[in-house]
N, C-alpha and C positions, 0 to 999 in steps of 0.2 A: 440104511434107514430102519430096517426091522430090528437090528441089534440095539438101536438107540431107545427102543421102548420096552425091552425085555424086563427091566426092573419094575415097570408099571404092570406088566402082565403077571409077574410072579407075585406081586403084592395083592392081586385080586383073585381069590380062589375061584369064584364063579367063572370069571373070564378064562382063567387058566384051564379049568375043567372043560369048558365048552370047546376051547381050541384043541384039546387033546382027544376029545371023543368024536368030533366031526370029521368029515372027509377032508383029505389034504387040500383039495381045491377050494373048498369053502373056508378052510382055515387060512389059507394064503390070502384070500380076498379080504377076510376080516382084518388080518394083520396089516395089510396095505392101507385099508381105510382108517384103521385106528392110528397107524403111524402118521398119516397125513394130518389127521385131526390133532393129535398130540403135538406135532411139530408146530402147527399154527398157534396152539395154546401157549407153547413155550416161548415162541417169538413175541407174542403179545405181552406175556408176563414180564419179559426182560427188556422191552422197548422203553427208552428214556421218555419220561412223561412230558418234558419240555420241548420235545422235537415236533415241529409241525409237519404234517403230512402234505401240506400245500406249498407250492412255490409262489412266494409273494413277489418275486422279481423275475417274472417271465421275460424271455427274450423279446426284444422289440419286434413288432409285426407291422406290416405295411398293408393298408387296405387295398383292395382291388377295385378296378373300375372297368366297366365295359365301354367307356368312352362314348356312350350313346346319349344323345340329347336332341331336343327339338329346338329349332330356331331357323331364322333365315338370315341371309346376308344383308337384309335391308331393315335392320333395326329390331328384328325379332329376338325373343329370349332364347338363351342357350342353356338348357336345363340339365344336360348331362354332367355328371360329376367326374372330374379328372380327365376327361377325354378331349381330344382335339377334333373329333368328328362331329359334324352337324349336318342336318338336312337343309340344303339351300333351296330357296325358291327363286326361280328365274323370272325377272320382269318380262312382260310381253314384248317390250321394245328391245330386248337384248338377245343376242345369239352367241353366248359364250359357253365354252365347254371346259370341263374339269379334267386335267391331265393326271391328277392325283400324284403329283411329284413334289418333293421337298426342294426348295430353292436354295442355292448357294450364291446368289447374286450379291456382290459387294457394292457399297455406296455409303452415303452419309446416313441413310436410314438403317434401322436394325435389320439383321438377317432373320427372317421369320421362319417359323416352323409350319406355316400354313400351306395351303395348296397353291398350285399354279393354274390360273384360269385364263384361257384364251378368249379374247373379246373381238368379235367380228361385226358387231353393231352396237350403237351407243346404249349405255346403261343409264336409265333415268332415275334420279332421286326425286321423288315427287314432293309436292308442296308440304312443308312442315315435317317431312320424313327424316329419320336418322338412318343413314346407310352405314352399317358397321361391317367393314371388310374383314375383320378378325385377323388382320395382318397377312391376308392372302396376297399373292402376287398376281396382278392383272396385267396380262401381256397383250398389247394391241396387235391384232392380226391384219392380214391384207384386206379384210372387209371394211376397215375404217381408214386405212392409209398405209403408206410405206415408210413413214417416219422421216420423210424428207422435209424440205422447206416449202412444199406446196401448200397454198392457202385453201385448197379444195378438199382437204381431208376431213373426215368426220371426227367429232369428239368421242373420247372413250366414256366420259361421264357428262350428263347434262343435269345440273342441279337447279330445280325449280325454286320459286320464292320460299324463303324460310327453311330450306333444306340444310342438312348437315351431312358431311362426308367425313368419315373418321376411320382410323386404323386400316389404311389402304396403302399397299405398295404397288407401283405401276411401272411399266417399261414398254418399250416397243413402239409400234406405229400409232397413228392417230394424232388428233389435235388436243390431247390432254383433257382438261376439265373446262366446261363452259358454264358460266353462272348467269342465270336468268334474272336474279334479284338478290335480296338479302341472303347471305350464306355464311356458314361456318365450316372451315376445313381444319381438322385437328388430327395430328399424327398421320399426315399424308406424305408419302415419300416417293418421288419420281426418280427412279434410278438412272434413267436415260431419256431426258427431255427431247422430244422431237421438234416440231415447229415452235410450239409454245407449251409451257406447263399448264397455263390456264388463261382463259379469256373472260373478261367482264363484258357481257354482251351489250351492244348498242343497237341503234336502229338498223344497221346494216346486216346483222346476223341474228337479231332477236326473233324475227319471223321464222327463220329456218329452224332454229333450235326449239321454238314453240311447237312447230309441226312434229318434230321428233318426239317431244314430250307429250304431245296430244293435248295441249292446253292453249288457251287463247293468249296472244301477246298483249292484249289490252289489260289494263289494271295493274301492270307491274310497276314497282316504285321508280320514280324518276331519278332518285339518288339512292341506290342501294347501299347497305352497310354490310361490309365483308370483313370477317376475321380469319386470319391464317395463322394457326398456332402449332408450335412443336412439330414443324414439318421440314422437309429437305428436298432439294432439287439439284440434280447433277447433270452435267454435260449438256447444257442448253447452248446450242450453236448460235442462237440469236438472243431471245429474251425469255425471262421466266413468266412474267405477267403482261399480257396485252390488254390495255384498258380502252374500251370503246365507248364508255359511258361515264359521266361524272359520278363519282362514288366516294364514300368514306371508307378507307381501307386501313386495317391494322395488321401488321406482320410482327409477331412476337416469338422469340426463340426459333428463328428460322435459319437454316443452313443452306448455303448455295455453294456448289463446287463446280465452277466453270459456267460462264454465261457472258454474252455480250452486254446485256443490260438486265437488271433485276426487274425494274418496273418501267413501262413505257406507255404513256398516253398515245392514242392513235396519231400517227405522224401527220403533221400539217393541220390538224384540227385545233382551233383556238378556243373552242367552247367547252372542252372537257376539263372543268375546273375541279379535279379530284383533290381530296386531302388525304395524304398518305402518312402513316406513322410507322416507323421501323424501330423496334426495341430489342435489345439483348440478342443480337443476331450476328452470325459469322458468315461473311460473304467473300469467298476466295475465287481466284481465277476470273475476275471481272475485267473484261477487255475494254469497256467503255465507261459505263456509269452505273451507279446504284439506281438513280432516278433520272428519267429524261422526259421533258414535256415541251410542247410548243404552245401551250395555253397559258396566258398571263395570269389566270385565276387559280391555277393549280399550285399546290403547296406540299412540301414534304418536311417531316420532323424526324431527326435521327437521334436516337438515344442508346448508348451502349452498343454501337455498331462497330464491328471489326471487319475491315475490308481492305482490298488492295486495288481498288478501281483507280484509274488515272484521274478521273474526275468523279467525285461522289455524286454531284448533281449537275445536270445540264438543263438550264432553264433560261428564260428571258431576262430574269433579274435575280440578284443575290437575295432579295427580300422574300423570294419564294421558298427559301430553305432555312430551317432552324437546326442548329447542332452540326452543320456540315463543315468539314475542314476545307473543302474546296467547292466553288460553284463557278461553272463556266457556261458560256453561251455557244450553242452550236445551231446554225441555221438549218432548217429543213430543206433538203434538196430532192425529195421524192424517193 
């Protein structure tokens, strides 16, 4: 490095004289400093003028997220960016715990990346509320039932008048979802239906579910309107929907994989004149019928339905069905 600046030292008499008359240590220090300075000057002088000293094409980078956000499982906002974690608030009527596990359950519904939540008492979706399950898996525990055909099990969810249940996966014990009035179910997937996937409440069980919800049974609609959208139900040993009250029901883009019946008005009751529409749905492994009723005023319309049921409709008269490839009559025997 020192030899590279000798021509500049020789060309400067004052600098040359100073270096020769001072102590060697001081001379060496000056030479090193001058060498570094001149080297930088030379590099600057010979640097191409059209070369940018900035990289205009940096490597792609990925933002980071702490996954933190606020929200609740009952319709609250989820404000965290990029994270799957959220703060859940538990309703007073529920007793469910978080196992913080990732599920690998298979079925018609999507395999979610959410948590697994054990449910040992009914979860209430209150009047007008939107319960967003964030695709978590809700597993019924022994506190609500053993998943058998017993009619004395507790529901996993009770949906009050005007409530919405969405983005929920469920499995295990209990009596599924009970509807107290108008309701919307969207993106709900029952991976292992126990006694029933859902029940439209009638006089016989409306009082019971109203007590669970902490709301009076009076004032509920006499003919609720119910929509079941983009949902799936697997392994129903008996039926998917138990209808105990005259209602207007829409099933759209619904998948069923294994059931005795998809929709059944309460057996032997001739006054449940529900009107049911099934659209764009795939129903496989149906052992008996898509729709069965003992009420002469009940009616079903089928549009874009793919099924393998022996009888699409079991009713008192063929006039009770539109779009059905087969209608048969089956007497109620108890």
